[in-house]
C-alpha positions as CSV (number, residue, x, y, z in Angstrom):
1,M,105.4,95.1,-80.5
2,K,106.2,96.9,-77.9
3,S,104.5,99.9,-78.9
4,Q,101.6,98.2,-79.5
5,L,101.3,96.6,-76.0
6,L,101.5,100.2,-74.5
7,R,98.8,101.4,-76.9
8,D,96.6,98.0,-75.3
9,F,97.7,98.6,-72.0
10,S,94.4,99.1,-70.1
11,I,93.9,99.2,-66.2
12,S,91.1,96.6,-66.3
13,A,93.0,94.2,-68.5
14,T,96.1,94.4,-65.9
15,V,93.4,93.5,-62.7
16,A,92.5,90.5,-64.3
17,G,96.0,89.2,-64.7
18,L,96.6,90.3,-61.6
19,I,93.8,88.8,-60.0
20,A,94.8,85.2,-62.5
21,L,98.3,85.5,-60.9
22,V,97.1,86.1,-57.0
23,A,93.9,83.0,-57.6
24,T,96.9,80.8,-59.0
25,Y,99.5,81.0,-55.9
26,S,97.1,81.4,-53.3
27,G,95.3,78.0,-54.6
28,P,97.0,75.6,-57.0
29,V,100.1,76.2,-55.3
30,L,99.1,75.4,-51.7
31,I,98.3,71.7,-53.3
32,V,101.3,71.5,-54.5
33,V,103.3,71.7,-51.3
34,Q,100.3,69.3,-49.9
35,A,102.0,66.6,-52.6
36,A,105.4,67.6,-51.7
37,Q,104.7,66.5,-47.9
38,A,103.0,64.0,-49.3
39,G,106.0,62.3,-51.0
40,K,108.3,63.6,-48.2
41,L,110.0,66.0,-50.9
42,S,112.9,68.8,-49.6
43,Q,112.8,72.4,-49.6
44,E,115.2,72.5,-52.5
45,L,112.9,70.0,-54.7
46,L,109.4,71.7,-53.9
47,S,111.0,75.2,-54.6
48,T,112.3,73.7,-57.5
49,W,108.7,72.4,-58.7
50,I,106.9,75.5,-58.4
51,W,109.8,77.4,-60.3
52,A,108.8,74.6,-62.7
53,L,105.7,75.3,-63.1
54,S,106.1,79.2,-62.9
55,L,108.4,79.1,-65.6
56,G,106.6,76.9,-68.0
57,S,103.3,79.0,-67.3
58,A,105.0,81.8,-68.0
59,V,106.9,81.2,-71.1
60,L,103.2,79.3,-72.4
61,G,101.0,82.2,-71.6
62,L,103.7,85.0,-72.7
63,W,104.2,83.2,-76.3
64,L,100.8,82.8,-76.5
65,S,99.1,86.2,-75.6
66,L,101.8,88.0,-77.6
67,R,102.2,85.7,-80.7
68,F,98.1,85.9,-81.3
69,K,97.1,88.6,-79.2
70,V,94.5,85.6,-77.6
71,P,94.3,86.3,-73.4
72,V,96.0,82.7,-72.5
73,I,97.0,82.3,-68.8
74,G,99.4,79.3,-68.6
75,A,98.6,77.0,-65.4
76,W,98.9,73.9,-64.1
77,S,96.3,71.3,-64.0
78,T,94.8,71.4,-60.1
79,P,93.4,68.1,-60.2
80,G,96.2,66.8,-61.6
81,V,98.5,67.9,-59.2
82,A,96.0,66.8,-56.6
83,L,95.8,63.3,-58.0
84,L,100.3,63.3,-57.5
85,I,99.4,63.9,-53.6
86,S,98.4,59.7,-53.8
87,G,100.8,59.2,-56.4
88,L,104.1,60.7,-54.6
89,A,103.2,58.6,-51.8
90,Q,103.4,55.2,-54.3
91,Y,105.8,55.6,-56.3
92,P,109.6,57.0,-56.2
93,F,110.3,60.8,-57.4
94,S,112.3,59.8,-60.4
95,D,109.5,57.7,-61.1
96,V,106.9,60.0,-60.8
97,I,109.7,62.3,-63.1
98,G,109.8,59.7,-65.3
99,C,105.9,60.0,-66.3
100,Y,106.3,63.6,-66.7
101,V,108.7,63.2,-69.5
102,V,106.6,60.5,-70.9
103,L,103.3,62.4,-70.8
104,T,105.0,66.1,-71.9
105,A,106.3,64.4,-74.5
106,L,103.0,62.4,-75.9
107,I,101.4,65.7,-75.4
108,A,103.5,67.3,-77.9
109,L,103.0,64.8,-80.2
110,I,99.3,64.7,-79.7
111,G,99.3,68.6,-80.7
112,F,102.0,69.1,-83.1
113,S,100.5,66.0,-84.9
114,G,96.8,67.2,-85.5
115,L,95.3,64.4,-83.4
116,F,94.2,66.6,-80.5
117,S,92.0,68.6,-82.9
118,R,90.5,65.6,-84.4
119,L,89.9,64.3,-81.3
120,M,88.0,67.7,-80.3
121,A,86.5,67.3,-83.4
122,H,84.3,64.4,-82.1
123,L,83.5,66.5,-78.5
124,P,80.2,67.6,-78.3
125,T,80.4,71.5,-77.9
126,H,77.6,71.8,-75.7
127,L,79.2,68.9,-73.4
128,L,82.4,70.7,-72.7
129,S,80.1,74.1,-72.3
130,A,78.2,72.4,-69.6
131,M,81.8,70.9,-67.9
132,I,82.8,74.3,-68.0
133,A,79.6,75.6,-66.3
134,G,80.1,72.9,-63.8
135,V,83.2,73.7,-62.8
136,L,82.5,77.5,-62.6
137,F,79.7,76.8,-60.8
138,Q,81.9,75.3,-57.8
139,F,84.1,78.8,-58.1
140,C,81.4,81.1,-58.1
141,A,79.3,78.8,-55.2
142,R,82.4,79.8,-53.0
143,I,81.5,83.1,-52.7
144,F,78.2,82.7,-50.7
145,Q,80.8,80.0,-48.3
146,S,83.5,82.6,-47.9
147,L,80.6,85.0,-46.8
148,Q,79.3,83.0,-44.1
149,M,82.8,82.2,-43.2
150,F,84.1,85.6,-43.9
151,P,81.5,88.0,-43.4
152,A,83.8,91.1,-42.5
153,I,85.5,90.5,-45.6
154,V,83.2,89.2,-47.7
155,L,80.3,91.6,-47.4
156,P,82.2,94.7,-48.5
157,V,83.6,93.8,-51.2
158,M,80.5,92.2,-52.5
159,A,78.9,95.8,-51.8
160,V,81.8,97.7,-53.3
161,Y,81.2,95.3,-56.7
162,L,77.7,95.5,-56.8
163,L,77.8,99.6,-56.5
164,G,80.3,99.4,-59.3
165,R,78.3,97.3,-61.5
166,R,76.1,100.0,-61.8
167,L,77.8,102.8,-61.9
168,V,81.0,101.7,-63.6
169,P,80.4,98.1,-64.8
170,R,84.1,97.8,-66.5
171,Y,85.6,98.3,-63.2
172,A,83.8,96.8,-61.2
173,V,86.3,93.9,-60.3
174,A,89.1,96.4,-60.0
175,Y,87.5,98.1,-57.3
176,A,86.4,95.3,-55.6
177,L,89.9,94.1,-55.7
178,L,91.4,97.2,-54.1
179,T,88.7,97.0,-51.3
180,G,89.6,93.6,-50.7
181,V,93.3,94.4,-50.6
182,A,92.4,97.3,-48.3
183,I,90.8,95.0,-45.5
184,A,93.5,92.7,-46.0
185,V,96.0,95.3,-45.1
186,V,94.0,95.9,-42.2
187,T,93.2,92.7,-40.4
188,T,95.9,90.2,-41.7
189,P,98.9,90.2,-39.2
190,S,102.0,91.8,-40.2
191,F,104.4,90.3,-43.1
192,Q,107.4,90.3,-41.1
193,G,109.4,87.4,-40.6
194,V,108.4,86.3,-44.5
195,Q,111.8,85.8,-45.9
196,L,112.3,85.5,-49.9
197,S,115.5,83.7,-51.3
198,L,116.2,83.1,-55.2
199,V,115.6,79.3,-55.8
200,K,118.2,77.0,-56.7
201,P,116.7,74.4,-59.4
202,V,117.5,70.8,-58.5
203,L,117.6,68.3,-61.4
204,T,116.3,65.2,-60.9
205,A,117.2,62.0,-63.4
206,P,114.0,60.3,-64.4
207,T,113.9,56.5,-64.2
208,F,110.8,54.4,-65.8
209,S,108.5,51.9,-64.2
210,L,105.7,50.6,-65.5
211,D,103.5,50.6,-63.0
212,A,104.3,54.3,-62.4
213,L,103.6,54.8,-66.1
214,I,100.1,53.4,-66.4
215,G,99.2,53.8,-62.9
216,L,99.8,57.5,-62.8
217,G,101.0,58.7,-66.1
218,L,97.4,57.5,-68.0
219,P,95.4,59.5,-65.7
220,L,97.5,62.6,-65.9
221,L,97.1,62.1,-69.6
222,L,93.3,62.0,-69.4
223,L,93.4,65.2,-66.9
224,A,95.3,66.8,-69.2
225,L,93.2,66.4,-72.7
226,T,90.3,67.5,-70.6
227,Q,91.8,70.7,-69.3
228,Y,93.3,71.4,-72.5
229,A,89.6,70.5,-74.3
230,T,88.1,73.3,-71.6
231,G,90.9,75.8,-72.0
232,I,90.6,75.7,-75.6
233,T,86.6,75.9,-75.3
234,I,86.6,78.8,-73.2
235,L,88.3,80.6,-75.7
236,R,86.0,79.7,-78.3
237,N,83.0,80.5,-76.3
238,A,84.7,83.8,-76.2
239,G,85.4,84.7,-79.7
240,Y,88.9,83.3,-80.0
241,H,89.9,81.2,-82.5
242,L,93.3,79.6,-81.5
243,S,94.8,76.9,-83.3
244,P,94.9,74.0,-81.1
245,R,97.8,72.6,-82.8
246,S,99.5,75.9,-81.5
247,V,98.3,75.4,-78.1
248,V,98.4,71.9,-77.4
249,G,102.4,71.7,-79.2
250,S,103.6,74.6,-77.4
251,S,102.4,73.7,-74.1
252,G,103.8,70.2,-74.6
253,L,107.2,71.8,-76.5
254,V,107.4,73.8,-73.0
255,S,107.0,71.1,-70.5
256,I,109.7,68.8,-71.6
257,P,112.7,69.8,-70.5
258,L,110.8,71.4,-67.4
259,A,109.8,67.8,-66.4
260,L,113.6,67.2,-65.4
261,F,112.4,69.6,-62.3
262,G,109.4,68.3,-61.4
263,S,106.8,70.3,-63.8
264,S,103.5,67.9,-64.5
265,G,103.3,69.7,-67.5
266,V,101.4,73.4,-68.2
267,N,98.3,74.2,-69.9
268,P,95.7,77.3,-70.7
269,A,93.9,77.8,-67.3
270,A,90.5,77.0,-67.4
271,I,88.9,79.0,-64.2
272,V,91.0,82.5,-64.2
273,G,91.5,82.2,-68.2
274,A,87.3,82.3,-68.3
275,L,88.3,85.6,-66.3
276,C,90.6,86.9,-68.8
277,A,88.9,86.0,-71.7
278,S,85.6,88.1,-70.4
279,A,84.0,91.2,-71.0
280,E,85.2,92.1,-67.4
281,C,88.6,91.9,-68.5
282,H,88.1,94.9,-71.5
283,P,85.1,95.4,-74.1
284,N,87.3,95.1,-76.8
285,P,88.3,91.7,-77.6
286,G,91.2,92.4,-79.2
287,R,93.2,94.3,-75.9
288,R,92.2,91.8,-73.4
289,Y,95.6,89.8,-74.4
290,V,97.3,92.6,-72.1
291,A,96.4,90.2,-68.7
292,G,97.8,87.2,-70.3
293,V,100.9,89.3,-70.3
294,V,100.9,90.6,-67.2
295,C,100.3,87.3,-65.6
296,G,103.1,85.9,-67.4
297,L,105.5,88.2,-66.4
298,G,104.1,88.0,-63.0
299,Y,104.8,84.5,-63.3
300,L,108.4,85.1,-64.2
301,G,109.0,87.6,-60.8
302,V,107.1,85.3,-58.2
303,G,108.4,82.1,-59.6
304,I,112.2,82.9,-59.2
305,F,111.7,83.2,-55.6
306,G,110.4,79.3,-55.3
307,A,108.8,78.1,-52.4
308,S,109.3,80.9,-50.5
309,V,106.5,82.9,-51.9
310,V,104.0,80.6,-50.6
311,A,104.2,81.8,-47.4
312,L,103.5,85.4,-48.1
313,F,100.1,84.4,-50.2
314,S,99.0,82.3,-47.3
315,L,98.9,85.5,-45.2
316,L,96.1,86.7,-47.2
317,P,92.5,86.4,-46.2
318,S,91.3,82.8,-48.0
319,G,87.6,83.8,-48.7
320,L,89.2,87.3,-50.5
321,I,90.6,85.7,-53.8
322,A,87.6,82.7,-53.6
323,T,85.2,86.1,-53.6
324,L,86.9,88.2,-56.2
325,A,87.8,85.6,-58.6
326,G,83.8,84.6,-58.6
327,L,82.3,87.7,-58.9
328,A,84.5,88.0,-62.1
329,L,83.5,84.8,-63.5
330,L,79.3,85.3,-63.1
331,G,79.2,86.5,-66.4
332,T,81.0,83.2,-67.7
333,L,79.3,80.8,-66.1
334,V,75.6,82.4,-67.2
335,S,77.3,82.0,-71.0
336,S,78.5,78.7,-70.5
337,L,74.7,77.8,-69.2
338,A,73.4,79.3,-72.0
339,S,75.4,78.1,-74.3
340,S,75.2,74.4,-72.9
341,L,71.0,74.1,-73.1
342,A,70.6,76.3,-75.9
343,D,69.9,72.9,-78.0
344,E,66.6,71.5,-76.8
345,H,67.6,68.2,-78.1
346,H,70.6,67.6,-75.8
347,R,69.3,69.7,-72.7
348,E,69.1,66.7,-70.5
349,S,72.6,65.1,-71.5
350,A,74.6,69.2,-71.1
351,L,72.7,68.9,-67.3
352,I,73.6,65.5,-67.0
353,T,77.1,66.6,-67.6
354,F,76.9,70.1,-65.6
355,V,75.2,67.7,-62.2
356,V,78.1,65.3,-62.3
357,T,80.5,67.9,-62.6
358,V,79.1,70.0,-59.9
359,S,79.2,67.0,-57.9
360,G,82.9,66.9,-57.1
361,M,82.6,62.9,-57.5
362,S,86.0,61.0,-58.2
363,F,87.3,57.7,-59.3
364,F,90.4,56.0,-59.9
365,G,92.1,59.3,-59.2
366,L,89.9,61.0,-62.1
367,G,88.4,64.0,-61.2
368,S,84.4,65.3,-61.5
369,A,84.7,67.2,-64.7
370,L,86.1,64.7,-66.8
371,W,83.8,61.9,-65.2
372,G,81.0,64.6,-65.9
373,L,82.0,64.8,-69.7
374,L,82.1,60.7,-69.8
375,A,78.7,60.8,-68.4
376,G,77.3,63.2,-70.9
377,L,78.7,61.4,-73.9
378,V,77.0,58.1,-72.4
379,F,73.7,59.4,-72.1
380,T,73.8,60.4,-75.7
381,G,75.1,57.7,-77.1
382,V,72.4,55.7,-75.2
383,V,69.8,57.6,-76.4
384,S,70.6,58.2,-79.6
385,W,71.0,54.5,-80.2
386,R,67.2,53.9,-78.7
387,G,66.0,56.4,-81.2
388,A,67.5,55.0,-83.8
389,V,66.5,51.6,-82.9
390,K,63.0,52.9,-82.7
391,A,62.9,54.5,-86.0
392,A,64.3,51.4,-87.8
393,P,60.7,49.7,-88.0
394,R,58.8,52.9,-88.7
395,A,61.4,53.3,-91.8
396,S,60.4,49.5,-92.8
397,G,56.7,50.3,-92.8
398,N,56.6,53.1,-95.1
399,A,58.9,51.4,-97.7
400,V,56.3,48.2,-98.0
401,R,53.5,50.7,-98.0
């Protein structure tokens, strides 16, 4: 396995894995910090939480990437963690840990039993593609939001990317990354004063509350299933037909013991997963799994330092990572939009899913991606039912003739 990994190694896949790693720690981790502050958690518990998420993401990504040669990036649900900002303020931390234990056990059961595969079979792929496009659109739009806020950083990165697309398309993102890092080194304040320390994991005994299981656990379960569906669909759109049983079951199994240390569960990444599954990672689909391996090893290396690593990533210009990731995902956005609108009979429902997802609306703690999918399903059902009602008299009339 080691020799094959060395043969398949490439700079572009390594860069994609590193971008995925930095994007995860420079964005979603800060939401973890906000949630921990809302729950008034100690630094030890916060450090343990980040360690557990990092370890789970590393194990999941490394196992699936090496076992199936598929670029799987382990991650945690950003909307799910955002939901905890209110959940940790409402429920005791031990009740939240109890939710995690039940949630991860259910995920493992749903995955290994094959139930998730049956659920996926009833989800229209054009709506899932529209939902993905809606999520990616928001991410790609941040390029120009960052351009407005940080023109001195974003303009050179975009210029190098554009030149790279013209001369060396395969390494356009890599050159853009090097340009951004060079600018960050010149413009960012000194990194001195940041002290790294090894994490000392703290185990929390779970307690179980019906209110917490329903009010927090159920929305987390729905969000998790949506995240799995999104991640698997992204891999399928890239030509990888990884068994949902393996993905969902492994995710739940890995997450069960880590739930006692604050992990709400890990899953295949959606946005950065799309980056590593695209041709920008490597033209050969069989060699893109290297990005998953690089990111997984990075998780292991960074996660052992726990919360102290947040200080390092917070020093990077906030517009840099958003710009790099957005540029790398433009191609995936195009393919997702094309897939969602390919069937003219379902374009309107796909458009509704896309628009609702882009809107960023949130009700009952559930994010716009889930509501977009539900809106598309409801629209499809209503229109199909109306068509069946209108078609019935015509069929009857033909029978009389």
